[in-house]
Each structure stands twice: as C-alpha cells, then as structure tokens.
KEKE-3310 file (N, C-alpha, C; in steps of 0.2 Angstrom, whole numbers, plus 5000, padded with zeros to 4 digits):
npx = (5004:5001:5011:5015:5029:5033:5038:5033:5029:5023:5010:4998:4987:4971:4973:4974:4962:4956:4955:4946:4946:4950:4941:4931:4931:4932:4918:4911:4916:4912:4897:4898:4899:4888:4879:4880:4879:4868:4860:4867:4860:4845:4847:4850:4840:4830:4835:4838:4825:4819:4829:4826:4813:4813:4821:4812:4803:4799:4805:4796:4786:4784:4774:4762:4764:4766:4758:4757:4771:4771:4767:4773:4784:4782:4779:4788:4800:4809:4810:4802:4801:4810:4807:4796:4802:4807:4798:4793:4804:4800:4793:4776:4774:4764:4767:4781:4781:4777:4760:4759:4771:4777:4786:4799:4812:4807:4803:4801:4800:4789:4789:4799:4814:4823:4833:4847:4845:4854:4855:4845:4844:4852:4868:4867:4853:4848:4856:4864:4851:4845:4850:4858:4870:4879:4881:4888:4898:4907:4912:4922:4931:4927:4930:4946:4947:4945:4953:4965:4959:4955:4967:4976:4967:4971:4982:4983:4976:4985:4998:4990:4991:5003:5013:5028:5031:5034:5048:5050:5040:5043:5048:5040:5030:5032:5032:5021:5015:5023:5016:5004:5006:5008:4996:4987:4995:4992:4978:4977:4983:4974:4961:4966:4968:4955:4949:4954:4950:4938:4938:4937:4933:4920:4919:4918:4906:4899:4901:4897:4881:4876:4880:4884:4869:4864:4871:4864:4853:4853:4859:4846:4836:4842:4842:4827:4822:4824:4833:4831:4835:4828:4831:4831:4821:4811:4812:4807:4797:4792:4795:4783:4775:4776:4772:4759:4754:4755:4748:4736:4734:4733:4719:4711:4710:4707:4692:4680:4680:4676:4667:4657:4655:4648:4637:4632:4630:4622:4610:4608:4605:4595:4586:4581:4576:4564:4557:4556:4546:4537:4533:4529:4519:4511:4507:4502:4490:4483:4482:4470:4461:4461:4453:4441:4436:4436:4449:4460:4468:4475:4481:4477:4464:4464:4468)
npy = (4993:5012:5025:5037:5045:5049:5061:5056:5044:5029:5035:5027:5030:5026:5030:5046:5046:5047:5058:5071:5082:5080:5073:5081:5087:5079:5076:5087:5088:5076:5082:5091:5087:5079:5087:5096:5087:5083:5093:5095:5085:5088:5099:5091:5083:5092:5100:5091:5085:5096:5098:5086:5087:5098:5093:5083:5091:5096:5113:5117:5111:5122:5132:5125:5119:5128:5130:5119:5119:5130:5127:5115:5123:5132:5124:5117:5121:5125:5133:5141:5155:5163:5158:5166:5178:5175:5173:5188:5191:5185:5183:5187:5184:5187:5175:5179:5179:5175:5171:5161:5156:5141:5133:5125:5128:5142:5143:5150:5152:5154:5160:5171:5176:5188:5191:5183:5167:5161:5171:5172:5158:5151:5148:5156:5160:5147:5138:5142:5153:5144:5133:5134:5144:5152:5149:5135:5140:5145:5134:5125:5137:5136:5124:5124:5137:5129:5121:5131:5135:5124:5120:5131:5128:5116:5119:5130:5122:5112:5119:5122:5111:5106:5105:5113:5115:5102:5094:5079:5078:5084:5080:5071:5081:5088:5080:5076:5088:5092:5081:5086:5096:5092:5086:5095:5103:5094:5095:5106:5102:5092:5098:5108:5098:5091:5101:5106:5094:5095:5105:5100:5087:5095:5103:5092:5085:5097:5101:5090:5086:5100:5111:5104:5102:5112:5121:5113:5115:5129:5127:5117:5126:5137:5131:5127:5142:5154:5166:5184:5203:5218:5228:5218:5213:5224:5228:5215:5218:5230:5226:5218:5225:5233:5224:5220:5234:5234:5224:5228:5241:5235:5229:5239:5247:5237:5236:5244:5238:5227:5229:5233:5221:5212:5219:5219:5203:5202:5210:5202:5189:5190:5201:5200:5186:5190:5199:5191:5182:5193:5197:5183:5184:5194:5188:5179:5183:5191:5180:5175:5188:5188:5177:5178:5191:5188:5194:5206:5220:5217:5226:5238:5238:5236:5249)
npz = (5000:4996:5005:5016:5021:5037:5052:5063:5061:5052:5037:5029:5015:5018:5028:5024:5018:5029:5036:5043:5039:5024:5022:5019:5010:4999:4999:4996:4983:4975:4978:4971:4957:4955:4957:4945:4935:4939:4933:4920:4911:4913:4903:4894:4892:4889:4877:4868:4865:4857:4846:4840:4838:4828:4816:4811:4805:4788:4776:4766:4770:4781:4782:4787:4796:4806:4817:4822:4829:4834:4846:4850:4855:4863:4875:4879:4895:4891:4881:4877:4882:4876:4862:4860:4858:4846:4838:4834:4827:4816:4798:4789:4774:4759:4745:4735:4722:4706:4704:4691:4690:4690:4693:4704:4706:4707:4719:4734:4751:4763:4776:4783:4791:4800:4809:4814:4818:4829:4837:4846:4849:4859:4868:4880:4882:4880:4890:4900:4908:4911:4921:4936:4934:4938:4951:4947:4939:4951:4961:4957:4962:4976:4979:4978:4986:4998:5000:5008:5019:5026:5028:5036:5049:5051:5055:5065:5075:5076:5083:5094:5103:5104:5119:5127:5139:5146:5146:5142:5136:5123:5112:5107:5107:5095:5088:5083:5079:5065:5061:5062:5051:5042:5035:5036:5026:5014:5014:5006:4995:4992:4987:4978:4969:4965:4961:4951:4943:4942:4936:4920:4920:4921:4909:4901:4902:4898:4887:4879:4880:4882:4875:4862:4859:4859:4848:4836:4836:4832:4821:4814:4814:4806:4796:4793:4791:4779:4782:4778:4776:4782:4772:4760:4761:4761:4746:4740:4743:4735:4721:4722:4723:4711:4702:4705:4700:4689:4685:4690:4681:4669:4669:4674:4660:4653:4657:4654:4641:4643:4652:4641:4635:4643:4645:4633:4631:4643:4638:4627:4632:4640:4639:4623:4621:4631:4623:4611:4614:4617:4602:4598:4605:4598:4588:4587:4595:4584:4573:4579:4581:4567:4563:4570:4565:4552:4544:4541:4546:4561:4571:4568:4568:4583:4586)
capx = (5000:5005:5013:5016:5034:5032:5043:5029:5027:5019:5005:4996:4984:4968:4974:4973:4956:4950:4954:4937:4947:4949:4935:4924:4933:4931:4910:4909:4919:4905:4893:4897:4899:4883:4875:4881:4875:4860:4857:4865:4856:4837:4846:4850:4835:4825:4840:4837:4818:4819:4833:4824:4806:4814:4824:4807:4801:4803:4804:4790:4778:4784:4770:4757:4762:4769:4756:4760:4778:4773:4764:4778:4789:4778:4774:4795:4801:4818:4811:4795:4801:4816:4802:4790:4804:4810:4792:4793:4808:4797:4787:4774:4770:4762:4774:4782:4784:4768:4756:4760:4777:4774:4793:4802:4816:4803:4800:4803:4797:4784:4791:4805:4817:4825:4838:4851:4843:4860:4853:4840:4844:4862:4869:4864:4845:4845:4857:4864:4847:4839:4851:4860:4878:4884:4887:4893:4907:4910:4911:4931:4934:4924:4932:4952:4946:4942:4960:4968:4954:4957:4976:4977:4962:4972:4989:4980:4976:4992:5001:4989:4993:5012:5016:5033:5034:5035:5053:5048:5034:5041:5048:5030:5025:5034:5032:5014:5015:5025:5014:4998:5007:5009:4992:4987:4997:4988:4972:4979:4984:4969:4959:4968:4967:4948:4946:4957:4949:4931:4934:4940:4924:4913:4919:4917:4900:4894:4901:4892:4876:4873:4883:4882:4861:4864:4873:4862:4847:4853:4859:4839:4832:4844:4837:4820:4819:4828:4835:4832:4836:4823:4835:4828:4811:4808:4817:4804:4790:4793:4794:4779:4769:4774:4771:4752:4751:4753:4740:4729:4731:4727:4712:4707:4710:4702:4686:4676:4676:4672:4658:4652:4653:4644:4632:4630:4627:4616:4604:4607:4602:4590:4580:4580:4569:4557:4555:4555:4540:4531:4532:4526:4513:4506:4506:4496:4483:4483:4478:4466:4457:4458:4449:4436:4433:4438:4454:4461:4474:4473:4484:4474:4457:4465:4469)
capy = (4997:5018:5025:5043:5045:5055:5059:5054:5037:5030:5036:5026:5033:5027:5038:5052:5048:5047:5065:5074:5089:5079:5071:5087:5090:5075:5075:5094:5087:5072:5084:5098:5082:5075:5095:5098:5080:5083:5100:5096:5079:5090:5101:5087:5080:5097:5101:5084:5083:5102:5096:5079:5089:5102:5088:5080:5098:5101:5120:5116:5113:5123:5136:5120:5117:5132:5129:5113:5119:5134:5122:5113:5126:5134:5116:5117:5129:5130:5138:5145:5161:5164:5158:5172:5183:5175:5174:5194:5191:5179:5190:5179:5188:5182:5172:5186:5176:5178:5164:5159:5152:5135:5129:5124:5133:5147:5143:5156:5151:5160:5161:5172:5178:5195:5190:5176:5160:5163:5179:5171:5152:5151:5146:5159:5158:5139:5132:5145:5154:5139:5132:5141:5142:5157:5143:5131:5143:5145:5128:5126:5142:5133:5117:5128:5137:5126:5120:5134:5135:5117:5121:5135:5128:5112:5122:5131:5116:5108:5121:5122:5104:5107:5107:5115:5115:5097:5091:5073:5074:5089:5075:5068:5085:5090:5074:5078:5096:5090:5076:5090:5103:5087:5085:5102:5104:5088:5098:5112:5097:5089:5104:5109:5093:5094:5109:5104:5087:5098:5110:5094:5084:5100:5106:5087:5088:5101:5100:5083:5087:5105:5114:5099:5102:5121:5123:5107:5119:5133:5121:5117:5133:5140:5127:5130:5147:5160:5175:5189:5208:5222:5229:5215:5212:5230:5227:5214:5221:5236:5224:5213:5232:5234:5219:5221:5240:5232:5221:5233:5246:5230:5227:5247:5247:5232:5236:5245:5234:5218:5230:5231:5214:5207:5221:5215:5198:5202:5209:5196:5183:5193:5205:5197:5181:5194:5203:5187:5180:5198:5198:5181:5183:5196:5185:5173:5189:5192:5176:5175:5190:5186:5171:5178:5194:5190:5196:5214:5223:5218:5231:5244:5237:5240:5257)
capz = (5000:4996:5011:5015:5031:5043:5055:5069:5059:5044:5037:5024:5008:5018:5035:5026:5017:5036:5037:5043:5033:5018:5020:5016:5002:4993:4999:4992:4977:4971:4977:4966:4951:4955:4955:4938:4931:4937:4929:4915:4913:4913:4900:4890:4889:4884:4870:4864:4863:4854:4842:4838:4832:4821:4812:4807:4800:4782:4775:4760:4775:4785:4784:4786:4803:4810:4821:4827:4828:4839:4851:4854:4855:4871:4880:4883:4898:4888:4872:4878:4884:4869:4857:4859:4856:4840:4834:4834:4821:4809:4791:4787:4769:4754:4742:4733:4717:4700:4703:4684:4689:4693:4696:4710:4706:4707:4727:4741:4757:4764:4782:4781:4797:4799:4813:4812:4823:4835:4842:4849:4850:4859:4876:4889:4883:4882:4894:4907:4911:4913:4929:4940:4930:4943:4956:4943:4940:4957:4962:4957:4966:4984:4980:4982:4996:5007:5006:5012:5025:5032:5030:5042:5053:5056:5058:5072:5081:5080:5088:5102:5104:5107:5125:5123:5146:5148:5142:5144:5129:5118:5105:5102:5104:5091:5081:5082:5075:5059:5056:5058:5047:5034:5034:5035:5018:5010:5013:5001:4988:4988:4986:4970:4963:4964:4958:4943:4940:4941:4929:4917:4920:4918:4905:4895:4905:4896:4874:4876:4885:4883:4870:4856:4855:4856:4840:4832:4836:4828:4812:4811:4812:4799:4790:4789:4792:4776:4785:4773:4778:4779:4764:4755:4761:4756:4740:4737:4742:4730:4715:4719:4723:4703:4698:4705:4698:4682:4681:4693:4675:4663:4671:4672:4656:4649:4660:4650:4634:4647:4653:4637:4632:4649:4645:4627:4633:4647:4636:4623:4635:4645:4636:4617:4622:4631:4617:4607:4615:4615:4594:4598:4606:4595:4581:4588:4594:4576:4570:4581:4577:4559:4561:4572:4561:4545:4543:4541:4552:4569:4575:4564:4572:4589:4585)
cpx = (5005:5007:5017:5022:5034:5037:5039:5028:5026:5013:5001:4990:4976:4968:4973:4965:4951:4952:4951:4940:4944:4944:4928:4925:4933:4922:4910:4913:4913:4899:4892:4898:4890:4878:4875:4879:4871:4858:4860:4862:4849:4841:4846:4843:4831:4826:4836:4832:4819:4822:4829:4818:4808:4819:4818:4804:4803:4800:4799:4785:4779:4777:4764:4756:4766:4766:4757:4766:4778:4770:4766:4784:4790:4778:4785:4798:4808:4817:4806:4797:4804:4810:4799:4795:4805:4803:4792:4797:4805:4793:4784:4772:4766:4766:4774:4785:4776:4768:4759:4766:4778:4783:4799:4806:4813:4800:4802:4796:4792:4785:4798:4810:4822:4831:4840:4847:4849:4859:4849:4842:4852:4863:4869:4859:4845:4847:4859:4855:4843:4842:4856:4869:4883:4887:4890:4900:4910:4913:4919:4935:4933:4929:4943:4953:4947:4950:4965:4966:4958:4966:4979:4973:4967:4979:4989:4978:4980:4997:4998:4991:5000:5012:5024:5037:5035:5040:5051:5045:5036:5043:5043:5029:5025:5035:5024:5012:5016:5019:5008:4998:5006:5002:4987:4990:4994:4980:4971:4980:4979:4962:4958:4968:4960:4946:4948:4952:4941:4931:4935:4935:4918:4912:4920:4913:4897:4896:4898:4886:4872:4875:4882:4874:4860:4866:4868:4854:4848:4854:4850:4837:4835:4842:4831:4819:4825:4829:4834:4831:4831:4826:4828:4824:4807:4807:4811:4799:4788:4791:4787:4773:4768:4770:4761:4750:4749:4750:4735:4728:4728:4722:4707:4705:4707:4696:4680:4673:4673:4666:4652:4652:4648:4638:4627:4626:4623:4610:4601:4601:4597:4582:4576:4574:4563:4554:4553:4548:4533:4528:4528:4518:4506:4507:4501:4489:4481:4482:4475:4461:4459:4455:4443:4433:4433:4443:4455:4468:4473:4476:4479:4466:4458:4466:4462)
cpy = (5005:5020:5032:5044:5051:5055:5054:5045:5036:5031:5035:5034:5035:5030:5045:5053:5050:5054:5067:5079:5086:5075:5077:5088:5088:5076:5082:5093:5083:5075:5088:5091:5079:5081:5095:5093:5080:5088:5100:5088:5084:5094:5096:5083:5084:5096:5095:5084:5090:5099:5089:5083:5092:5099:5086:5087:5098:5108:5121:5117:5116:5128:5133:5120:5122:5134:5127:5115:5126:5132:5121:5116:5131:5129:5116:5122:5130:5132:5142:5151:5165:5162:5161:5178:5181:5175:5182:5194:5187:5187:5183:5182:5183:5178:5176:5180:5175:5169:5158:5153:5146:5131:5130:5127:5142:5149:5147:5155:5158:5164:5166:5177:5182:5194:5183:5172:5162:5168:5180:5165:5152:5148:5150:5159:5152:5133:5138:5148:5148:5134:5139:5141:5147:5152:5136:5132:5143:5139:5127:5132:5140:5128:5122:5131:5135:5119:5123:5135:5128:5117:5124:5133:5120:5114:5124:5127:5112:5110:5121:5117:5102:5108:5105:5115:5109:5094:5084:5071:5079:5087:5073:5073:5089:5086:5076:5082:5093:5086:5082:5093:5098:5086:5092:5104:5099:5093:5103:5108:5093:5094:5105:5104:5092:5098:5109:5099:5090:5099:5105:5091:5089:5102:5099:5085:5093:5102:5095:5083:5092:5109:5109:5099:5109:5120:5117:5113:5124:5131:5123:5124:5137:5138:5127:5136:5153:5165:5180:5195:5210:5224:5226:5215:5217:5233:5221:5215:5226:5230:5222:5219:5235:5232:5221:5227:5239:5230:5224:5238:5238:5229:5234:5248:5242:5233:5238:5243:5227:5223:5231:5228:5209:5211:5220:5208:5198:5205:5206:5191:5182:5195:5202:5191:5184:5195:5196:5185:5186:5197:5191:5180:5190:5195:5182:5179:5190:5188:5175:5181:5188:5182:5174:5185:5195:5193:5203:5216:5221:5223:5238:5243:5240:5248:5263)
cpz = (5000:5003:5010:5023:5033:5047:5062:5066:5052:5042:5029:5019:5012:5024:5032:5021:5022:5037:5037:5036:5026:5016:5015:5011:4998:4992:4997:4985:4971:4972:4971:4960:4950:4955:4947:4935:4931:4932:4922:4911:4909:4906:4891:4886:4885:4879:4865:4859:4857:4845:4837:4832:4827:4817:4809:4805:4794:4779:4770:4766:4782:4788:4786:4793:4806:4816:4828:4830:4834:4847:4856:4859:4861:4876:4882:4887:4895:4882:4875:4880:4876:4864:4854:4856:4847:4836:4831:4826:4815:4804:4789:4781:4765:4749:4736:4725:4713:4701:4698:4685:4695:4696:4699:4711:4709:4716:4731:4744:4760:4772:4783:4792:4795:4802:4813:4820:4831:4838:4848:4854:4852:4866:4883:4885:4883:4886:4901:4912:4913:4919:4932:4938:4936:4948:4953:4942:4947:4960:4961:4964:4974:4983:4982:4989:5001:5008:5008:5018:5030:5034:5038:5047:5056:5059:5065:5077:5081:5083:5094:5105:5107:5114:5126:5135:5147:5142:5141:5136:5124:5114:5103:5104:5096:5084:5077:5078:5068:5057:5056:5051:5039:5032:5031:5026:5015:5010:5006:4994:4985:4985:4980:4965:4960:4961:4949:4940:4938:4936:4921:4917:4917:4911:4897:4893:4898:4887:4873:4878:4883:4875:4863:4853:4855:4850:4835:4830:4831:4822:4811:4811:4806:4794:4786:4789:4788:4781:4778:4779:4776:4775:4758:4755:4759:4750:4734:4734:4738:4724:4718:4719:4714:4698:4698:4701:4691:4681:4684:4685:4669:4664:4672:4665:4652:4655:4657:4642:4636:4652:4647:4632:4640:4646:4639:4629:4638:4644:4628:4625:4641:4642:4628:4619:4626:4625:4611:4606:4615:4607:4594:4597:4602:4589:4581:4590:4586:4573:4573:4580:4569:4559:4564:4568:4554:4540:4544:4548:4559:4572:4572:4568:4581:4590:4580)
residu = (MET:LEU:GLN:TYR:PRO:SER:ILE:GLY:GLY:ASP:MET:THR:PHE:LEU:ASP:ILE:LEU:LYS:GLU:PRO:ALA:ILE:LEU:ILE:ILE:THR:ALA:ALA:PHE:LEU:PHE:PHE:ILE:MET:THR:VAL:LEU:ARG:ASN:TYR:THR:ARG:VAL:GLU:ASN:ASN:LEU:LYS:ALA:VAL:LYS:ASN:TYR:LEU:SER:SER:LEU:ASN:LYS:LYS:GLU:LEU:SER:TYR:ARG:PHE:GLN:GLU:MET:ASP:ASN:PHE:MET:ASN:SER:ASN:THR:PHE:THR:SER:THR:VAL:TRP:GLU:ASP:PHE:LYS:LYS:ALA:LEU:ILE:PHE:PRO:GLU:LYS:LEU:PHE:VAL:ALA:SER:GLN:THR:SER:THR:ALA:ASP:TYR:ARG:PRO:GLU:ILE:TYR:LEU:THR:VAL:ASP:ALA:SER:TYR:PHE:PHE:ASN:GLU:GLU:THR:LEU:ILE:PHE:SER:LYS:ILE:ASN:SER:LYS:PHE:ILE:GLN:ALA:MET:PRO:THR:LEU:LEU:THR:GLY:LEU:GLY:PRO:PHE:PHE:THR:PHE:LEU:LYS:MET:ALA:ILE:ALA:PHE:THR:GLN:VAL:ASN:PHE:ALA:ASP:ASP:THR:ASN:ILE:GLY:SER:SER:PHE:ASN:GLY:LEU:ILE:THR:ASN:ILE:GLN:MET:ALA:ALA:LEU:CYS:SER:VAL:PHE:ALA:VAL:GLY:PHE:SER:LEU:LEU:PHE:MET:LEU:ILE:GLU:LYS:ILE:LEU:TYR:ASN:ARG:MET:CYS:LYS:LYS:TYR:SER:LEU:GLU:ILE:GLN:ARG:GLU:LEU:ILE:ARG:LEU:PHE:ASP:VAL:VAL:THR:SER:GLU:LYS:PHE:LEU:ILE:ASP:LEU:VAL:LYS:GLU:SER:LYS:LEU:GLN:ASN:GLN:THR:ASN:GLU:LYS:LEU:LEU:LYS:ALA:LEU:PRO:GLU:GLU:PHE:ALA:LYS:SER:LEU:ALA:LYS:THR:LEU:ASN:GLU:GLY:THR:THR:PRO:TYR:LEU:GLU:ASN:ILE:LEU:TYR:SER:LEU:ASN:LYS:LEU:ASN:GLU:THR:MET:ASP:LYS:SER:SER:GLY:GLY:GLY:ASP:VAL:VAL:ASP:LYS:LEU:PHE)
# end
C-alpha cells in the first residue's frame, strides 16, 4: 500500500482519506459533480427533444405546420420564453412570386427570419438561464478555497496541541506538530487537485450534453427559416407592388371593353327572349283576331 513517511510514523493513503478535512473536501467534490450532472442531464433531455422535433420538419411544409411548431416550442420550458421573442423577428408575407410561375426553382418560403437564429437560440438563452450557472462556475473556486481554509485551521489546532512545558514529551509533541502540518498541507493539495479535476469533468460534460444540442438547434432553425434583411424584404415588396400595379392597370384598361361585352351579353341573354315572346304573342293575337273578324290588320283595328 502507498505510504507517506512522517516523523511521527508511517501514514497510509487510507489514513489520509479518513482525515475529516479531506473527507469534507472529497464530499464537496462529489456533491458538485452530482449537481452538475443533474443539471446538465435536464438540459440534455429538453434540448434533445427540441432538436429531434426540428429535424422532423420540412421547410416547404413549415407554413402549414407552424401552429404545431408554435405549440411544441411553447410547451418546452427551455424554449418557451425565447420562442416568443423569436416569433417577433418572423415575417409572414404572401408568396413573393407570380402565381403562374410553377417551377420549383422559383419556390420561395412563406416565412422569413429577419435576424439570425443564433441571436435568440444560444448558450445563454438555452442553457445558462435555465440552470444555476453562476453557482456551477463558482464550484472550482469553492473547492480551491477549502484547501487553505482547512490548512490554516489544521495548523492552528496543531500548535495548540504542542506542550513545550514538559521536556519529557517535547519530542512527541514536536512529532505530532509535524504530522499535523503535513496533513494540513495535503488538504490544500487535495483541494487544488479536485478543483482541476472538476473543471476538466465539467467542461467535457458541458460540451457533450449541452453545447452540442444548442449548436444543433441553431443549425436546424437556419435550415428551416431563410434569413432576409429588412432592406431585401422591402425591395421584394417594391417589386411585388410594381407587379400588382401593372396588373391593376391592365384590368382598368380592359374594364370598359369588358363592361360593354358583359352588357351586350346580358341584353342578348335577358332582353331578347322577352321581346321575342312579346312578338310571338302579338302574332298569335293577330291570327286569332283575323279568324274572328274575317281578316284585316289587327293592329289597325285595335287603334
């Protein structure tokens, strides 16, 4: 077994671990690791669910499934707040292309994003704001601080146990002092070592469980929403407005001709049959009058 020599005798690694100060430092290290793991697991589960849902969406179907997407993002506690801000940056215009252009190459999405998705969905909004990040960042400092605290505390206690008044026990008292000072120094060694180990483990866990999914969510949103600047969107609106104006001008020019055609068609389809029916009735009346009066112009006889 690994042994640490001292003036007072041999001290094993197990003896070191049994030291109350080192037990407290070790317990603090394990508590901090478990706290980080619990927080990062919760982040991973939520962000992974969001990433998987976004991966299932298709850009061309987004306008039809946006309400479904809105409900999902609002139901997730990690995205509900930032999603409301994100929606304010979305534009829902009409399709900015002529209806007769049916080629898929002319396809343009119905939903635009005026600001890059990373402005809303980033580590700060998705991770740090959902966990006690300040406490996690302070954990290495707390571990390091435990080292000097227990070192000086152990040394102070050791000096109070030295009895220089008794010449017969001065040797054993001095040996105990050296042993306690050695243990006090080991408190700082363990504290600094655990602090470095914690920072390494925390960084690995963060990259694999949190940052990975945060970046994937950004990529999925960039895939689903085309970013258009305000200037470009205004230019598109101007182009669309010009197309609409040209269409309106054509309609206004063709309106009199279309009105005349429509009026003639109405007269032909509505008035002409009534006139024909009147003439037919008059002819029948004429024939009846001829038979009853023996001929003559019925109309002249009437007037």
